[in-house]
N, C-alpha and C positions, 0 to 999 in steps of 0.2 A: 958826164954822168947822166943816164936818164933816170925818169922816176920809174920806181918798181912798180906802182898802182897808178897810173896818171888818172888824176880825178876828173871825170867827167867823159873818159874814153868810151864807158859801156853804161850800162844801167847800174849794176852792181861792180865796183871796181875793186872789191874785195873776194871776188869769187874764186879766185885759183888760192888762196889763201885759207880757205874753210878745209876742215878736219875732212877727210874720205867719208866720215859716218855721217855728215850731214846730209848726204845723198839719200839718206834713208827717211830723212825728215820731211814729214808732209803735213798740211793742213787737215785737222780732224774734221770730216764731214760733218758732225756734229755741232762740233763748236764753233763752226763757219754759218751756222744757222741762227745763231745766238741774237745777231744783230736785227734780222729779220723777225723771228719768234718773240722778241720781247715787246714790239709794236702792239699797243693796246688792242687794236682791231684784230691781229692774227690770232687765232685758235693754234696754240701750241701745242702739239702732242709730241714734239721732238724730243726735248729735253730728259733729262733724269732727274728732276730737281725734287726734293722732298716738299711737303709742304707744312712750312715751319709756322704757319699760321695756325695751326693747331697748338703751338707752344703756349703755357702760361706766360706771355710777356711780362707781364707786371712782376710775378713772382722770379723770374729769370733776371730781371733787372735789379729785384730787391738781392739777388743772391751775389750778384756781379758788384754792385756798390758795396755791400759788406764784405766781399773778397777784397776790394781796395782799400777797404779801413782797416781790415783786418791783417792783410799779409801784402799790401801794396810793395813794399820795400824789396822783398824777394819774388813776388811774381810779376814785377818789371823788369827783374835782373837777368843775366844769362842763368842757363840752367844745365844740369848733366849731360853729356850727348846721348846717354842711354835713355834718360827722360825722366819724370818726377817717381820718386820711388812710392810713394802714396798713392798715384794714380796707378801704377803699375800692379799693387797689390788689390786695390778695389777692382782693376779689371778682371782678376780671378773670379768674381762672383758673375760679372757678365757672360763670362765663357765658360763657367758652369752650367748656364742653362743649358747648353749645347754638349754638356757630357765632358767638356775639357778639363783635364787637371793639367795645371801649370804652375810655374813658381816665378815668383816677381822678376827673378834675376833673368829668365828665358825672354823676357819682352823688350823690344826697343821701341819707344815712341818715334812717331814719324809725322811729318807734316801731312796729314791725310794718308790712306793706304794706298794713294797714286805715289807719293813718293817711297814707300815701303816697297813698292813693285819695281820702282825706279832702282832703288839700292839693290834689291836682290839680283834684277839684272845686270848691273854694274859689277857685282860680286862675281855673276856665274858665267855671264855670257863673252864670248869670243866671237869675232866675224865667222860667218858661216856655221856656227853651231846650229842647232835645231831646237826649237820650242815647239812642242806638242800641244795643241788647244784644240778646244772645242768648236764645233762648227755649227754655228756662228761663235763668235767670242768678242768679248767686252774691247770696244774700237780703242780706248784707253791705254790697254795693255798692248794691242797691235801695234799703236804709235811707239810704245817704249822698247818693245822687241825689235822695230824699224832702226830707231835710234841707234841700236848698239848693234846693227848689222846681223841679227840673227835669221835664220829662215823658219820661217812659222808652217807647220804642217797640221790642217786642220784635219780631226777624226770626225766621223758624223755622229750625231745625236738623235735620238727620237724623244717622243712625250715623256720619256723617263730618262731623259739625259744620256750622259757619254755611254756608247754600247760598248760594253768590255770587249767583245769578240773584235770590232773593229780598231779598237785600241791595241791589240794585241799583234793584229796583222799589220799594223801601221810601223808599229815597233821593230819586227820582226824583218820588216823589208828595208827599213832605214839602216837596221844594223848589218844588214847584208850587204847594203851601199857601201858600208864604211862610215856612214854619217855617225857626227857626235851629237847624242840628245842629251841635253843638260837637265831638262825637267819638264813635267807635264802641266801645264798652266790650267787651272779649271776653277769657275765659277760654280760649285756644286749644289747650292741652294736658292733656288729662286733666279736662276741665271738671267744675267744681262748679256743679250737682248731676248733670250728666247723665252724667260719666265718658268723655265723646268726645274724640276729637283730630282737630282740623282737619287732613283729609287734605292730603298734600303738596302737590298741585296747584292746590289752593284759597287755600294761604297767599298767592302772589303774584297770585292772581286778586282776592282780598279788598284787598289792599294797592292793586291798581291802580284798583280804582272807587274806593276812598276819596282816593287820590291825585288822580285825574280831577276828582272834586267838592270837593276841598279841605276834605277830612274828616280831623280827627287820628285815631290809633287809639290806645289804651289798651290794652295788653297786661299782664293780669295774670296772673302764671305761679308760683303756689306748688307746682304739681305737676310741673314739666317734666323733673325729675330721677326721678320715680318710675314710670318705665316699665315693663312687665312683657315686652316683645317683646325685649329686647336691643337698643335703639337708642333715641336720643333725637332729637326734632324740632326744626328751624331754629327759634329763636325769631323772630317776626316784625320786630324790629328790627334783627335781624342782616341783613334785607331791604331795610330802609328806616331809615335812620338819623335822617332829618330827620322821617320823617312819622309816628314810633311813641314813645310813652313807655311804657318797660318798668318794671313793678312784682316784686320779688323779696323773698324772706323767707326767714329763717332755721327757721322755724315747722315746716317739715315736714322739713328735710333736718338739724335740730338738736333743737330743743326750743321748743314753742309759748310758754311761759312766760317766753322770753328776751325777747321782744317786740323783735326787730331786723329791720328789713327795710329796703327801699332803692326808690329811683326813679333809672332811667337816662332822662335827658331831653335834647332838642336844649338848647344853651348858652343860649338868651335863656330858655327855659321852665325851666331848671335854676335860673336867678338868682330867678323868680319863686317856685319851691318852697321856696329856702333863706329869702328873705323869708318867707313864709308859715309856714314851719317855726320860725323864730325867734320869729314873733308868736304861735305857739301853746304851744311848749313852750320858748322860749329854746334849748335844744339836746336832741339826744336822749342817751339816758344814757351816759355813757362807761365805767361798769363793763360793762354787757351788751355793749357794743360790743368791750371789751377781752376781755372772755369768750370772743365769738364768733371775735376774731382768733387767740385762743390756741387755740380749735379748730381753726380751719384750719390753724396752723402744727403743733399738738403732737400733734394726733391724727388717724389715718388715717380722715379725714371721707369719702374715697369709699368706703371700704370699710363705713364705717358706713351710707351711704346706700345700698350695695347690699345690706346686712343688712336694711334699712327694706323694701326692694324685694321680697327673698325673703320675708318677712313676710308683706305685705301681699298678694302674688301668692297664698300659700298661703290665706290669709284669704278672697280674692276667689273663690278657686275653691270652699272651703268655703260660701261664701255661693251661689254658682253652683247647687251640688248641691243645697242645700237650698230654692232657688227652684223648680227643675225637678221635685223629689220632692213639696214640700210645698205649692207655691202655682202649679200649673201654669196656671190661670188668668190669670196676670200675665203681661206683655209687658215684655221688656228687652232691652237689647243687653250684651254682654260687655264690661265696662272694660278698656280697653287698658293702664289705669294710675290712679294717683290712690288716692281712699279711699272711692268710693260708687258704688252702684247706682241708677239711676233707672227704676222701676217704673211701668208702667200696668195700673190694674184695668178690670176689665168696665164698661160703660154701666152709670149709675145709681148706682155706689158713691161715697162723698165722702171723701176721706181725712182732711179735717179734722173732719166732723160724726163720725168712727168714733175719733178719738181717745180720747176719755174714757172709752171701752170697751176701747181697747188699753191705757191705764193699769190698769184693773181688772184685765186680764189680765198686767200685771206685764210689758210691753213697751211701747218707748218708739220713734218714727220721725219724721222730719220730713215734715207735709203739703206736698203740691206748691204748695198755694196761696203759700206764703211765699218762692216762687222767680219769682212773676210779679209784676208792678206793676199788673197789672188785677184781680188775684185770681182767675184762671183756673188751671188746673191740679188740679182738686178730684178727679179720678181717680188723680193721680199721687203718688208718694212718694218721698223720697231715704233711702236704707237705707246706713248707715256700716258698712265692714267693717274697719276698720283696728285699733279700740279693742279690741271684744270678742274674745275667744278662739274657736277654729274649734267648740268646743263650745257655747259661749254663742252665737254664731251661728246654730247649726243651734237651739238651744231658742229663741232670738227669732224666727225665722223660723216655727217651729212655732206660737207663741203669736199670731204677727200672723195665719196662717194661719187660726187659729181665728175672729180676729174679723172676717176678711173671709168666712168661711163662713158665719159667723151674720147678718152683714149682707146676705148675698145670700138667705138664707132670708126674712128680713123683706120683702125688695124681691119675692120671688117671692109671700110671701104676701099683701102689700098694696098692691104697685105703688109706682110714684114717690108720694113724700108729703113734705111740708115738715117741718122740724125738730121741731116740736112734736109731729106726729103720730109719730114716729119715737122720740122721748122716751117718750112713752107705751106703743108697740108694745114696746119693749126692756123697759119695767118689766112688761109684761104676760108676755112671751114668755122673757125671758133673765133667770134667777136671777143675782143680783150673786155674783161670787166671793168667796171668802173672802178677804182680802187683810190679816188681822189679823197 
């Protein structure tokens, strides 16, 4: 008898045992940057981290301590697969700010909205199903859809978000080809990565198109309360209770490390999500749900969210000023809220190929290719302004502009060239900065 998997015969002796769907799994281009971006000498414009330094830590600490003293025996125990009923009731107040009128029974608590997204994909997606998504789209969602072997089709966006006419055209073409479209995935408010908000009159038009074609809408809404114009946009689910699954999270209005999110779904879908949730994790964390509940009941969370907005608007303005003065060759739209700028560089530049040089210049950013399922977006980059200070933002843009200028000089000297020629040209023309 021979061993089925002889140890040491290959780098990964279990490669033939993996499920076929693992072929769609790949390292996130943004997550792969974390080790570099976390170095103190590197100005990171790459991540999407909220600035939790703005939290009243002493007050939060006292709240958590009282929680353990008052209800530690339940907070540290297993909980319901659907989540804490009191927290689900409190979330109605949060979502009401965007016009969403739900019932606590409609809500499923999850480990961050990322897990909610995974549950939705698990419940709905078969291999080769189509997910329609914005162009560009959230990198974490693209990873989930790839893991479930779905095909992502991007629909064009402009400064006012998803273009309804383009959505209609894509749906019509896909249906004519006999493709199964399972849902539209959208971040309609202060989108990641583009920073856009779906314009008011487009929201009902997008919903009407999807309703007419029998297509579910998955509304991912981490940033809806982080607008800079003194207003909130109505949630898509507030306009169509039965045709939309709404995903929310505490990551941007409280703390990302809490990992508390939720989904609001039609009754039958909710039941499937609860079953999938129980199969995946048995139950969401009772402790972190209890912390979130105490946060909503004992701390002025709306004032805290307003302080986040003010801080992020100040840093958005700092990045806009830096881009105007230091990187005038870039194109971008001013974000109305959220955490990100989405920039486009001149023709011929490749932000993914530029990244090693950027790291040498001690600046990190997110290359645009990570936000497309088809690998396009090479001229684009996502820049985060929520985490670094205004001074660090200016310095980060300055370093990034240095990289862009060097790449443009190479293009002017050599013209378009492949990556190997680019690498040799850099070694000849560009001295490596001292990063010791």
